[in-house]
N, C-alpha and C positions, 0 to 999 in steps of 0.2 A: 951703359951698363947692359951686361948680357945675362939673360934668363935661361937656364937650361932645365929641362924637365926629365927626370929619370923615367924609364919605360914603365915601370910599375904605376908611377903617378899619372902618366898618360893614359894607361888603361883605367885607372880609378875615374879619371875625369870622363871618359867616354862611356863607361858604365853608368855613372851618375847622370849624365845627360840623357842617356837612353831611358833610364828609369823615370826621370821626370817627364820625359816626352811621352812615356806610357800612361803616367798619370794625367797629363793634360798636354795636347799638342802646343808646342811652342814653349812650354815651361823649361824644357832642357836648354833651349836657346838663352832664356832668361838667366838660368844658372850659369851658363858658359860666359855670359857677359859679366855677371857678378864675379866669377873667378877672374876674369881678365882685369876688373877693377881692383881686385885684391892684389894682383901682380903689379899694377901700376902703382898701388900704394907702397908695396915692398920695395920697388925700384926707387921711388921717391924718398922714402924714409926706412931704409933697411934694418936700422937698430931701433925702431920705434915699437916693435912688437915684442910681447913678453916671451922670455926664454922658456923652451920646452924641455932643453937639456943645455949642456955646456956650451955648445956651438950651434944649436938648432933653435929656431924660433917658430912662432905660429901666428899667422894673421888670419883673422876670421873673415869668413866670405859672408858679405851683407845679404840679409834676407833668407839665408839657407843655414842648416845645421852642419856646416862644414868649415874646416880650416885649412890653410895652406902651410904646410911644414916645409921649412927652407933653411938652408945655410947661406950666409953671405960672407964673401971673402974678396976684398979689393973691389974690383969692377964686376964681379961675377956673382950670380945668385943661382943656387942649385935647388930646385924645388924636388923634395923628396917624396912628398905625399899630398894628395888632396883627400883629406881624412874627414870622415863622418865624425862628428863630435860625440855620438853616442856609442861608439865602438871602443874597445879597450885600446889604450895607447900602446901596449906591449907589442901590438902588431907591427908598429913602425920602428921598433928598437934596432932590428937587424940593418935597417937602411942607414938609420943614423950612424951606427958603428961602421958600416961598409962605406959611407960617403967621404 
């Protein structure tokens, strides 16, 4: 299975890693590992996570207030956002429509 990440989600991931590393050195690395584990769970069980919209699902990132917003089709998974769970979901609606 192929996992592709849209540029905006890559930026969100880098920004979150940087913010966590500012809070405590190494915490950003721990966050990156938790996101990678979420990707692995998505690849293993793409339909297991709750629907966020008609074609989009959200897998929670263990130990952090983030979720991976993704769409799955066949052998491909498209990551649309690395979303902070306390931010309004409206922010990602354009990405869901465009994907």
